[in-house]
C-alpha positions as CSV (number, residue, x, y, z in Angstrom):
1,M,123.5,105.8,95.5
2,S,125.4,103.4,97.8
3,V,129.1,103.8,97.7
4,E,131.5,100.9,97.7
5,K,134.7,101.3,99.7
6,I,138.0,99.7,99.1
7,D,141.6,100.2,100.1
8,T,143.2,100.0,96.6
9,L,141.5,100.2,93.4
10,V,143.5,98.8,90.3
11,V,142.2,100.1,87.0
12,G,142.8,97.8,84.1
13,A,143.1,93.8,84.0
14,G,145.8,93.2,81.4
15,Q,149.3,92.1,82.2
16,A,149.9,95.1,84.6
17,G,146.7,94.8,86.5
18,I,147.0,90.9,87.2
19,A,150.5,91.4,88.2
20,M,149.5,94.3,90.6
21,S,146.7,92.2,92.1
22,E,149.2,89.2,92.9
23,H,151.6,91.4,94.6
24,L,148.9,93.3,96.4
25,T,147.6,90.0,97.8
26,S,151.0,89.0,98.8
27,N,151.1,92.1,101.0
28,G,147.7,91.8,102.4
29,V,146.3,94.9,100.7
30,P,142.5,94.7,100.1
31,H,141.9,95.6,96.5
32,L,139.5,95.5,93.6
33,V,140.5,95.2,89.8
34,L,138.2,97.0,87.3
35,E,138.3,96.0,83.7
36,R,135.8,97.7,81.1
37,K,135.8,94.7,78.8
38,R,137.5,91.3,79.4
39,I,140.7,90.3,80.9
40,A,143.6,91.2,78.4
41,E,141.2,92.5,76.0
42,R,143.6,94.3,73.8
43,W,145.4,91.2,73.2
44,R,142.3,89.7,71.7
45,S,140.3,92.5,69.9
46,E,143.1,95.3,69.1
47,R,145.7,93.2,67.4
48,W,145.9,91.4,64.3
49,D,144.8,87.8,64.0
50,S,148.3,86.2,63.3
51,L,150.2,88.2,66.1
52,V,152.4,86.2,68.3
53,A,154.5,87.5,71.3
54,N,157.7,89.1,70.3
55,G,159.4,87.2,73.0
56,P,159.7,83.5,73.5
57,A,157.4,81.7,75.9
58,W,160.0,80.9,78.5
59,H,161.1,84.7,78.8
60,D,157.6,86.7,78.2
61,R,155.7,85.4,81.3
62,F,155.4,85.8,84.9
63,P,157.7,83.9,87.2
64,N,154.9,81.5,88.9
65,M,153.3,80.2,85.7
66,E,154.6,78.9,82.4
67,F,152.9,78.9,78.9
68,K,151.6,75.6,77.8
69,C,153.7,75.3,74.7
70,D,157.3,74.9,73.8
71,P,159.4,77.2,76.0
72,D,161.2,78.4,72.7
73,A,157.9,79.1,70.9
74,F,156.3,82.4,70.4
75,P,152.5,82.1,71.8
76,G,149.9,83.5,69.6
77,K,147.8,86.4,70.9
78,E,144.9,84.3,72.2
79,S,147.3,82.1,74.0
80,V,148.7,85.2,75.6
81,A,145.3,86.4,76.6
82,D,144.2,83.0,77.9
83,Y,147.5,82.9,79.9
84,F,146.3,86.1,81.9
85,V,142.8,84.6,82.5
86,A,144.2,81.6,83.9
87,Y,147.0,83.4,85.9
88,A,144.0,85.5,87.3
89,E,142.1,82.5,88.4
90,M,145.2,80.8,89.8
91,I,145.8,84.0,92.1
92,K,142.1,84.5,92.9
93,A,142.5,88.0,91.5
94,P,139.4,90.1,92.6
95,V,138.6,91.2,88.9
96,R,135.4,92.9,88.0
97,T,134.8,92.8,84.3
98,G,132.5,94.9,82.2
99,V,133.0,98.1,84.3
100,E,134.5,101.3,82.9
101,V,136.1,103.9,85.1
102,K,134.6,107.3,83.8
103,R,136.0,109.6,86.3
104,A,138.4,109.7,89.4
105,H,139.1,112.6,91.7
106,R,140.2,113.3,95.3
107,T,137.5,113.3,97.8
108,K,136.7,116.7,99.2
109,G,138.2,117.2,102.5
110,G,139.3,113.6,102.7
111,A,142.7,111.7,101.9
112,G,141.2,109.3,99.4
113,F,139.6,109.3,95.9
114,Q,136.0,108.9,94.6
115,I,135.7,106.9,91.4
116,E,132.7,107.1,89.0
117,T,132.2,103.9,87.1
118,S,129.5,102.7,84.7
119,D,128.4,100.5,87.4
120,S,128.4,102.3,90.7
121,L,130.5,104.8,92.9
122,I,133.6,103.7,94.7
123,E,135.7,105.3,97.3
124,A,139.4,104.0,97.5
125,D,142.4,105.1,99.6
126,R,144.7,104.5,96.7
127,I,144.4,104.1,92.8
128,V,146.8,102.2,90.5
129,A,146.4,103.1,86.9
130,A,147.4,99.9,85.3
131,T,145.9,100.7,81.7
132,G,149.4,100.6,80.1
133,P,150.9,102.4,77.4
134,F,148.6,101.3,74.5
135,Q,145.6,103.6,75.2
136,K,145.0,105.9,72.3
137,P,146.5,105.2,68.7
138,V,148.6,107.8,67.2
139,F,147.5,109.1,63.9
140,P,150.0,111.7,62.4
141,N,148.0,114.6,60.8
142,I,149.5,114.2,57.3
143,I,146.8,112.6,54.9
144,P,143.4,114.3,55.4
145,D,140.2,112.2,55.9
146,D,138.9,113.6,52.6
147,A,141.8,112.0,50.6
148,R,139.5,109.1,49.6
149,I,141.9,106.4,50.6
150,P,141.1,104.1,53.6
151,Q,143.2,104.8,56.3
152,I,143.4,102.6,59.6
153,H,145.6,102.3,62.6
154,S,147.4,98.9,63.2
155,N,145.0,98.3,66.2
156,A,142.2,98.0,63.8
157,Y,144.0,95.7,61.2
158,H,143.1,92.1,61.6
159,N,144.1,90.4,58.3
160,P,144.8,91.2,54.5
161,A,141.1,90.0,53.7
162,Q,139.6,93.1,55.4
163,L,141.4,95.5,53.1
164,P,140.2,96.5,49.5
165,D,142.1,94.9,46.7
166,G,145.3,96.7,45.7
167,A,148.7,97.7,47.1
168,V,149.0,98.6,50.8
169,L,151.2,101.3,52.3
170,V,152.3,100.6,55.9
171,I,153.7,103.5,58.0
172,G,156.0,102.5,60.7
173,S,159.1,100.3,61.1
174,G,158.6,99.0,64.5
175,A,157.5,95.3,65.2
176,S,153.8,95.9,64.2
177,G,154.7,97.7,61.0
178,V,157.3,95.2,59.9
179,Q,155.1,92.1,60.7
180,I,152.1,93.6,58.9
181,A,154.0,94.5,55.8
182,D,155.5,91.0,55.8
183,E,152.2,89.3,56.0
184,L,150.6,91.6,53.4
185,Q,153.4,90.8,51.1
186,R,153.4,87.0,51.7
187,S,149.6,87.1,51.1
188,G,150.1,88.2,47.6
189,R,149.8,92.0,48.1
190,K,152.1,94.7,46.9
191,A,153.4,96.2,50.1
192,Y,155.2,99.4,50.8
193,L,156.9,100.1,54.1
194,S,157.7,103.6,55.4
195,V,160.8,103.1,57.6
196,G,161.8,105.5,60.3
197,P,164.5,105.4,63.0
198,H,164.7,102.0,64.5
199,H,166.8,99.4,66.4
200,R,166.7,95.8,65.0
201,P,168.3,93.3,67.6
202,P,169.1,89.8,66.1
203,R,166.2,87.3,66.7
204,S,168.8,84.8,67.7
205,Y,172.5,84.8,67.6
206,R,174.9,82.0,68.6
207,G,172.1,79.7,69.8
208,R,170.4,82.3,72.1
209,D,167.3,84.5,71.7
210,Y,168.0,88.1,71.8
211,C,165.9,88.3,75.1
212,W,168.6,86.1,76.6
213,W,171.5,88.3,75.3
214,L,169.9,91.6,76.4
215,G,169.4,90.1,79.7
216,V,173.1,88.9,80.4
217,L,174.3,92.0,78.9
218,G,172.5,94.1,81.3
219,K,170.3,95.9,78.7
220,W,166.9,95.2,80.1
221,D,167.9,96.8,83.4
222,I,169.2,100.0,81.9
223,Q,167.2,102.7,84.0
224,A,167.0,105.7,81.6
225,M,166.5,106.0,77.9
226,E,169.6,107.6,76.2
227,P,168.4,111.3,75.2
228,G,167.1,111.4,71.7
229,L,166.1,107.8,71.6
230,E,162.5,108.4,72.8
231,H,161.0,107.5,69.4
232,I,163.3,104.6,68.2
233,A,161.1,101.8,67.3
234,I,162.2,98.1,68.0
235,S,162.1,96.0,65.1
236,V,161.8,92.4,66.1
237,S,159.6,89.6,65.2
238,G,158.4,86.2,66.6
239,A,156.2,85.3,63.3
240,Y,156.8,82.2,61.4
241,G,159.1,80.8,64.3
242,G,161.0,84.1,64.7
243,Y,163.4,85.8,62.6
244,S,165.8,88.7,62.6
245,V,164.3,91.7,60.9
246,D,166.6,92.6,57.9
247,F,165.0,95.5,55.7
248,R,167.2,94.5,52.9
249,R,165.9,91.1,53.0
250,L,162.4,92.4,53.1
251,A,163.1,94.3,50.1
252,E,164.5,91.3,48.3
253,Q,161.4,89.6,49.4
254,G,159.3,92.1,47.4
255,I,158.4,94.9,49.9
256,T,159.3,98.4,48.5
257,L,161.0,100.5,51.3
258,V,160.6,104.3,51.6
259,G,161.6,106.9,54.0
260,M,159.5,108.5,56.6
261,T,156.2,109.8,55.4
262,A,156.5,113.6,55.3
263,A,153.6,115.3,53.5
264,Y,150.6,114.9,51.2
265,Q,149.1,117.1,48.7
266,D,146.5,116.3,45.8
267,G,147.0,112.6,45.9
268,I,150.8,112.7,46.0
269,L,152.7,111.4,49.1
270,R,156.2,112.7,49.8
271,F,158.9,110.9,51.8
272,A,161.8,112.0,53.5
273,S,165.3,111.3,52.1
274,D,166.3,109.5,55.2
275,L,165.9,105.8,54.2
276,A,169.6,105.0,53.9
277,K,170.4,106.8,57.1
278,N,167.7,104.9,59.0
279,I,168.7,101.6,57.7
280,A,172.5,102.3,58.4
281,E,171.6,103.2,61.9
282,G,169.6,100.2,62.5
283,D,172.5,97.9,61.1
284,A,174.7,99.6,63.5
285,N,172.5,98.7,66.4
286,Y,172.2,95.1,65.1
287,L,175.9,94.8,64.9
288,S,176.5,96.4,68.2
289,V,174.6,93.5,69.9
290,L,176.4,91.0,68.0
291,E,179.8,92.4,69.2
292,G,178.6,92.7,72.7
293,A,177.4,89.0,72.7
294,D,180.9,88.0,71.2
295,A,182.7,89.9,73.8
296,F,180.4,88.4,76.6
297,A,180.8,84.8,75.2
298,E,184.7,85.2,75.2
299,R,184.9,86.8,78.5
300,H,183.0,84.0,80.2
301,G,184.4,81.2,78.1
302,L,180.9,80.2,76.7
303,D,180.9,77.4,74.4
304,L,178.5,78.7,71.9
305,P,178.8,78.4,68.1
306,E,180.2,81.3,66.1
307,E,178.1,82.9,63.4
308,Q,180.5,85.0,61.2
309,E,177.8,85.1,58.5
310,A,175.4,87.0,60.9
311,H,177.8,90.2,60.5
312,M,177.6,90.1,56.9
313,L,174.9,92.5,55.6
314,A,172.9,91.7,52.3
315,P,173.6,94.1,49.3
316,D,171.5,97.4,49.2
317,P,168.3,96.8,47.1
318,D,167.3,99.3,44.3
319,C,164.7,101.1,46.6
320,L,167.6,101.9,48.9
321,T,170.2,103.1,46.5
322,N,167.4,104.9,44.4
323,P,164.9,106.0,47.1
324,I,161.4,106.8,46.2
325,L,160.8,110.4,47.4
326,E,157.3,111.0,46.1
327,M,154.5,108.7,45.1
328,D,151.2,109.1,43.4
329,L,148.8,106.8,45.3
330,A,146.5,106.3,42.6
331,Q,149.1,105.5,40.0
332,E,150.8,103.0,42.4
333,G,147.4,101.4,43.1
334,I,147.6,102.1,46.8
335,A,144.2,100.9,48.1
336,A,144.7,101.3,51.7
337,I,147.1,102.8,54.4
338,I,148.1,101.3,57.7
339,W,149.5,103.6,60.2
340,A,151.6,101.3,62.6
341,T,152.7,104.6,64.5
342,G,152.2,103.6,67.9
343,Y,150.1,104.8,70.9
344,T,149.8,107.5,73.4
345,V,148.5,107.4,76.9
346,D,145.0,108.7,77.8
347,Y,144.5,109.4,81.6
348,S,141.6,111.9,81.0
349,W,139.3,110.0,83.7
350,L,142.2,110.5,86.2
351,E,141.4,114.1,87.6
352,V,144.7,114.8,89.8
353,D,147.6,116.9,89.6
354,T,150.4,114.6,88.5
355,F,150.7,115.1,84.7
356,D,153.1,117.2,82.5
357,D,151.9,119.7,79.8
358,N,151.7,116.6,77.3
359,G,149.5,114.4,79.7
360,R,152.3,112.1,80.8
361,P,152.5,111.3,84.4
362,R,155.1,112.5,86.7
363,H,156.3,109.8,88.8
364,T,159.4,107.9,90.2
365,R,159.2,104.1,89.5
366,G,155.4,104.3,89.2
367,V,155.0,106.3,92.4
368,S,153.2,109.6,91.5
369,E,153.7,113.1,92.7
370,E,150.2,112.9,93.8
371,P,149.9,110.9,97.1
372,G,147.8,107.6,96.7
373,I,148.2,107.5,92.9
374,Y,150.3,105.1,91.2
375,F,151.1,104.1,87.6
376,L,152.0,100.6,86.2
377,G,152.9,99.0,82.8
378,L,154.5,102.3,81.3
379,P,157.8,102.0,79.1
380,W,160.8,102.8,81.2
381,L,158.7,103.0,84.4
382,S,161.9,101.7,86.3
383,R,164.0,100.2,83.4
384,R,164.0,99.3,79.7
385,G,162.1,96.0,80.5
386,S,159.3,97.7,82.3
387,S,156.6,97.4,79.5
388,F,157.3,93.8,78.9
389,I,155.3,91.0,80.7
390,W,158.0,90.0,82.9
391,G,159.2,93.6,83.5
392,V,155.5,94.6,84.6
393,W,155.6,91.9,87.2
394,H,158.7,93.3,88.9
395,D,157.6,96.7,88.8
396,A,154.2,95.7,90.4
397,R,156.1,94.1,93.2
398,F,157.9,97.3,93.9
399,I,154.8,99.5,93.9
400,A,152.9,96.9,96.0
401,D,155.6,97.3,98.7
402,Q,155.4,101.1,98.6
403,I,151.7,100.7,99.1
404,A,152.2,98.2,102.0
405,I,154.8,100.6,103.5
406,Q,152.4,103.6,103.5
407,R,149.7,101.4,105.0
408,S,151.9,100.4,107.9
409,Y,152.6,104.0,108.7
410,L,148.9,104.9,108.8
411,N,148.2,101.7,110.9
412,Y,150.7,102.9,113.4
413,H,149.2,106.2,113.5
414,N,145.6,105.0,114.1
415,K,146.7,102.5,116.8
416,V,148.5,105.4,118.6
417,Q,145.4,107.5,118.2
418,A,143.1,104.8,119.5
419,R,145.4,104.3,122.5
420,S,145.4,108.1,123.3
421,Q,141.7,108.3,123.2
422,K,141.1,105.2,125.5
423,P,139.7,106.2,128.8
424,S,141.9,106.0,131.7
425,S,141.5,103.2,134.2
426,R,141.9,105.4,137.2
């Protein structure tokens, strides 16, 4: 079998892979981008039908191309996928679709890597793993498969019509869980939402989107997550034109809130007694953003309309003051459970020594401990904004620069070696 050789192989053609290709091209680095399905496939087939971007079009994009919509709108998932296809065409990214990477390992006795794909063998000097953070759905081991109730992850949910008739329990209070529970309730379903620890920034405040406020307040550029906040979900929504997530108002709307899902036995699901605590901590986070915004506006003399009413919290609903601690699923008519519990990484294909005991890569700003291996698209790769569309683009620029620097050192070595081997003219 013939072996294809390339300088740098990028695995994944989502937002990370396309951004990486742009910056590698700018640095003159020969490369190839492999994608097992289509460009930005997860946006198309592993998200629900009505999903929109959680940030406005003016913010959640690459610097060199705008969305073809109102800058303050929230593009739908198909528009986002189309955006990356168009961007790849604009930069002439060398993307090869329908090719899955099966295995990659260091070449024996060499400095590069051998990559086995569904199509051929490839040898590369470097590999950029640009598969992002949403690789393997997390299914907590709480409700057994033989519980006789349909369970799916949010990546398999598309719309209310796919679910059996009856009530639905959504587990997870991040953006996905909140938006799915909201959609189910609006469709006429009885919806329950299991709420864990979360942050809930205001969608808009004093005429500016929260993305803008987090930018001017320096929140996007925080370089390390505060200890203990590793599993804090961000509850924000661009659906229905965008709105601030307020769990009390979701309850007023008809969604029944419960605490974190804790245990299951014989048809009975038990919840932790942490609902009030989780809501209160989310409120504190929300109010802290408002206070920071007010202080910034005053300090800089910004003429922005005040919103005193935004500081006022709605009354506690009954499900908060009298929390449900256990539920008979059959008695409550629960017909399906949706786990909006996030994802974990899966680098089982990458056989190199740069992972911790939990399979997470060891790296510094995407540069791994294994020479020649790079990671892109992960949360907190270099800062809080790393896993967002615009953040990936800036991280990709840094990694491409590091690759270019390493190539320049090797090129110098090769030139010196060539000169030393050149026959003397004497």
